[in-house]
VEXRO-982749 format. One line per field, with one value per residue (C-alpha): x, y, z negated. Coordinates in nm, 3 decimals, padded with zeros to 5 digits, always signed. Each point is the difference from the previous one (the first is absolute). Example, Ala and Ser with C-alpha at 12.3 -4.5 7.8 and 13.67 -1.06 7.14 Angstrom:
! VEXRO-982749
u	c(+01.230_+00.137)
v	c(-00.450_+00.344)
w	c(-00.780_+00.066)
END
This chain:
! VEXRO-982749
u	c(+06.901_+00.076_-00.269_+00.023_-00.166_-00.074_-00.222_-00.012_+00.033_+00.310_-00.153_+00.092_+00.184_-00.292_-00.140_+00.335_+00.013_-00.355_+00.048_+00.322_-00.191_-00.288_+00.229_+00.312_+00.161_-00.026_+00.249_-00.141_+00.179_-00.072_+00.056_+00.088_-00.001_+00.300_+00.067_-00.008_-00.244_+00.147_-00.189_-00.321_-00.288_-00.275_-00.058_-00.209_-00.075_-00.193_+00.022_+00.301_+00.235_-00.037_+00.372_-00.040_-00.254_+00.240_+00.192_-00.308_-00.028_+00.201_-00.257_-00.251_-00.263_-00.060_-00.184_-00.154_-00.005_-00.357_-00.339_-00.003_+00.181_-00.040_+00.333_+00.188_-00.235_+00.044_+00.336_-00.180_+00.230_+00.308_-00.098_+00.159_-00.209_-00.040_-00.292_-00.076_-00.160_-00.175_-00.100_-00.339_-00.161_+00.275_-00.213_-00.095_-00.364_-00.093_+00.181_-00.189_-00.330_+00.080_+00.078_-00.313_-00.219_+00.138_-00.046_-00.353_-00.114_+00.153_-00.221_-00.305_-00.003_+00.075_+00.313_+00.169_-00.276_+00.015_+00.376_-00.060_-00.271_+00.229_+00.266_-00.257_-00.139_-00.336_-00.224_-00.246_-00.124_-00.052_-00.263_+00.129_+00.048_-00.205_+00.220_-00.221_+00.080_+00.374_+00.093_+00.374_+00.134_+00.335_+00.195_+00.239_-00.096_+00.337_+00.137_-00.001_-00.339_-00.164_+00.119_-00.141_-00.332_-00.018_+00.080_-00.254_-00.270_+00.075_-00.100_-00.331_+00.063_-00.145_+00.303_+00.051_+00.313_+00.147_+00.272_+00.144_-00.147_-00.325_+00.001_-00.268_+00.013_-00.270_-00.204_+00.189_-00.134_+00.279_+00.066_+00.261_+00.156_+00.006_-00.353_-00.130_+00.211_-00.256_-00.271_+00.237_+00.090_-00.357_-00.099_+00.314_+00.007_+00.355_+00.239_+00.312_+00.270_+00.227_+00.079_+00.348_+00.141_-00.019_-00.052_-00.371_-00.022_+00.221_-00.229_-00.295_-00.165_-00.037_-00.261_-00.263_+00.026_+00.026_-00.310_-00.184_+00.025_-00.309_+00.017_+00.157_+00.222_+00.342_+00.321_+00.272_+00.309_+00.248_+00.111_+00.214_-00.022_+00.011_-00.345_-00.158_-00.026_+00.093_-00.124_-00.336_-00.044_+00.081_-00.249_-00.280_+00.072_-00.004_-00.323_-00.159_-00.062_+00.256_-00.002_+00.368_+00.279_+00.263_+00.308_+00.307_+00.157_+00.078_+00.124_+00.316_+00.138_+00.081_-00.296_+00.157_-00.032_-00.197_-00.254_-00.358_-00.100_+00.190_-00.231_-00.328_-00.144_-00.231_+00.297_+00.186_+00.359_+00.223_+00.354_-00.049_-00.031_-00.335_+00.174_+00.369_+00.205_+00.083_+00.359_+00.011_-00.313_+00.112_+00.339_-00.163_-00.228_+00.280_+00.220_-00.281_-00.057_+00.369_+00.017_-00.308_+00.145_+00.329_-00.187_-00.206_-00.325_-00.277_+00.052_-00.288_-00.027_+00.195_-00.062_-00.188_+00.177_-00.292_-00.243_+00.246_-00.030)
v	c(-01.270_-00.142_-00.044_-00.200_+00.177_-00.215_+00.018_-00.259_+00.275_+00.143_+00.349_+00.075_+00.333_+00.232_-00.242_-00.001_+00.379_+00.032_-00.272_+00.164_+00.324_-00.179_-00.208_+00.214_-00.240_-00.301_-00.138_-00.138_-00.266_-00.157_-00.350_-00.156_-00.358_-00.190_+00.236_-00.093_+00.217_+00.176_-00.030_+00.204_+00.074_+00.045_-00.029_+00.222_-00.209_-00.039_-00.310_-00.156_-00.234_-00.362_-00.018_+00.288_-00.178_-00.229_+00.308_+00.162_-00.241_+00.240_+00.280_+00.126_+00.083_+00.048_+00.309_-00.002_+00.291_-00.074_-00.099_-00.346_-00.292_-00.271_+00.084_-00.105_-00.260_-00.212_-00.106_-00.183_-00.185_+00.166_+00.325_+00.096_-00.061_+00.370_+00.243_+00.122_+00.344_+00.138_+00.359_+00.129_+00.277_+00.232_+00.199_-00.310_-00.009_+00.329_-00.103_-00.330_+00.180_+00.237_-00.291_-00.199_+00.310_+00.078_-00.356_-00.024_+00.338_-00.063_-00.308_+00.141_+00.324_-00.199_+00.204_-00.308_-00.022_+00.373_-00.028_-00.272_+00.209_+00.302_-00.204_-00.058_+00.354_-00.098_+00.233_-00.235_+00.062_-00.333_-00.082_+00.066_-00.288_+00.007_+00.042_-00.219_-00.286_+00.053_-00.162_+00.017_-00.307_+00.038_-00.313_+00.075_+00.243_+00.100_+00.354_+00.024_-00.165_+00.225_+00.310_-00.137_-00.077_+00.352_+00.156_-00.201_+00.072_+00.372_-00.030_-00.153_-00.356_-00.289_-00.173_-00.347_-00.154_-00.347_-00.101_-00.309_+00.086_+00.185_+00.381_+00.263_+00.323_+00.269_-00.004_-00.299_-00.354_-00.215_-00.366_-00.224_-00.337_-00.233_-00.114_+00.354_+00.070_-00.110_+00.212_+00.297_-00.048_-00.056_+00.353_+00.179_+00.202_+00.136_-00.241_+00.148_-00.234_+00.137_-00.332_-00.110_-00.297_-00.314_-00.370_+00.063_+00.289_-00.150_-00.054_+00.106_+00.176_-00.292_-00.071_-00.128_+00.294_+00.260_-00.155_+00.068_+00.372_+00.141_+00.024_+00.330_+00.028_+00.162_-00.120_+00.220_-00.176_+00.209_-00.275_-00.283_-00.157_-00.357_+00.043_+00.020_-00.295_+00.202_-00.244_-00.026_+00.378_+00.024_-00.276_+00.171_+00.339_-00.147_-00.184_+00.329_-00.102_+00.248_+00.340_+00.075_+00.049_+00.243_-00.192_+00.141_-00.329_-00.323_-00.349_+00.077_+00.353_+00.175_-00.139_-00.199_+00.147_-00.295_-00.005_+00.008_+00.275_+00.247_-00.076_+00.019_+00.355_-00.056_-00.048_+00.311_-00.069_+00.206_-00.102_-00.060_+00.370_+00.017_+00.086_+00.082_+00.003_+00.360_-00.037_+00.289_-00.113_-00.364_+00.083_+00.208_-00.290_-00.258_+00.221_+00.042_-00.375_-00.076_+00.254_-00.152_-00.350_+00.109_+00.164_-00.314_+00.168_-00.159_+00.006_+00.003_-00.206_-00.308_-00.270_-00.311_-00.271_-00.239_+00.250_+00.130_+00.371)
w	c(-00.099_+00.344_+00.266_+00.320_+00.291_+00.305_+00.307_+00.274_+00.261_-00.171_-00.037_-00.362_+00.023_-00.072_-00.259_-00.183_-00.006_-00.130_-00.261_-00.124_-00.056_-00.173_-00.225_-00.043_-00.247_+00.229_+00.252_+00.326_+00.204_+00.336_+00.131_+00.334_+00.120_-00.136_-00.291_-00.368_-00.189_-00.306_-00.328_+00.027_-00.235_+00.259_+00.372_+00.226_+00.308_+00.324_+00.222_-00.177_+00.185_-00.119_-00.080_-00.245_-00.220_-00.197_-00.112_-00.155_-00.294_-00.218_+00.034_-00.253_+00.264_+00.372_+00.127_+00.347_+00.245_+00.104_-00.133_+00.159_-00.161_+00.267_+00.168_-00.314_-00.147_+00.313_-00.148_-00.282_-00.241_+00.149_-00.173_-00.331_-00.311_-00.077_+00.029_+00.352_+00.005_+00.308_+00.078_-00.100_+00.202_+00.125_+00.240_+00.197_-00.113_+00.164_+00.322_+00.002_-00.052_+00.288_+00.230_-00.089_+00.025_+00.346_+00.127_-00.142_+00.130_+00.342_+00.032_-00.177_+00.205_+00.315_+00.070_+00.144_+00.262_+00.070_+00.055_+00.258_+00.168_+00.015_+00.179_+00.274_+00.007_-00.151_-00.203_-00.166_-00.357_-00.181_-00.263_-00.350_-00.243_-00.319_-00.306_-00.218_+00.240_-00.038_-00.330_-00.057_-00.179_-00.175_-00.088_-00.286_-00.274_-00.137_+00.005_+00.378_+00.040_-00.257_+00.185_+00.326_-00.171_-00.142_+00.339_+00.197_-00.258_+00.038_+00.367_-00.105_+00.117_-00.198_-00.157_-00.141_-00.146_-00.042_-00.244_-00.163_-00.340_-00.080_+00.005_-00.054_+00.200_+00.000_+00.319_+00.143_+00.047_-00.141_+00.079_-00.159_+00.067_+00.299_-00.072_+00.069_+00.310_+00.258_-00.161_+00.002_+00.367_+00.119_-00.102_+00.120_+00.324_-00.034_-00.170_-00.160_-00.135_-00.272_-00.165_-00.106_+00.187_-00.213_+00.063_-00.049_+00.248_+00.272_+00.304_-00.215_+00.294_+00.234_+00.265_-00.241_-00.236_+00.276_+00.157_-00.325_+00.072_+00.177_+00.378_+00.104_-00.308_-00.003_-00.170_-00.153_-00.135_-00.197_-00.237_+00.141_+00.344_-00.128_-00.158_+00.344_+00.240_+00.309_+00.269_-00.180_-00.008_+00.370_+00.084_-00.193_+00.157_+00.349_-00.082_-00.110_-00.361_-00.135_+00.171_-00.053_-00.249_-00.120_-00.112_-00.172_-00.113_+00.183_-00.063_+00.197_-00.007_+00.222_+00.192_+00.287_+00.350_+00.146_-00.285_+00.140_-00.243_+00.221_+00.290_-00.194_+00.026_-00.297_-00.233_-00.118_-00.110_-00.227_-00.111_-00.377_-00.085_-00.182_-00.330_+00.002_-00.319_-00.095_-00.116_-00.248_-00.183_+00.011_-00.152_-00.273_-00.091_+00.009_-00.219_-00.253_-00.010_-00.045_-00.286_-00.162_+00.034_-00.157_-00.289_-00.061_+00.102_+00.210_+00.377_+00.249_+00.318_-00.110_+00.262_-00.107_+00.198_-00.035_+00.152_+00.258_-00.084)
END
């Protein structure tokens, strides 16, 4: 069995070593621009070059090095007509829950304000927020979203969730479908986006929908930057309707130096690190899925191209 291993950043050495240990009978090969790809059974990819795509038609399946599929689905009809398999939870869910918990608690406990006071040498206790007024709304109830919901409930926050299709979760007010989105937003104090990027979610959080949030709400985006209309968020923060935001993902990454987000003190920026792929666990999962595919057994996390994830 021969496996193509390719990353857009060229960093495949450690992945090749780990995959060789996980699948000792397999041969891994790389590819560079201008080369002809030898016959391969599978490909393990991240951010493929467009010129590579025509050479993938011979494959049995494509396995992604991450949980998101938008980076490859953007190629549309240029993709080979084979199954595309993304990662499930490879240690990313707990990282995502840590990140969201930190961002929520920093706002809820007013630590952001205390940090600003400390910079000016001020000792001024602030009134505590009431937890029952701090409903956390999680958009996206997949594996990552469920872990975030569980974590925020453990802190005693009221939690509600929104998803494309109906779900039932103990102790969680669940909303489903576009027709229920406004009702979901109107009762959310801390909005957390964990949605995949699809045609439906692109620019989903625009000025009208963000304005549906109660005054003084907070936005946390750990999904994809293109879901958020950035100028609209900035306008609503400056107008005082939204108190602030913690953003880990952006429409253009790295976030350009002249972007106004850098100058807005109520926006906290991190460089797409909310949940980093743990290579060892990812390789183990990919190897198990390749073995299952070869044996004719069911494989989890096959991407539905119509849904976009």
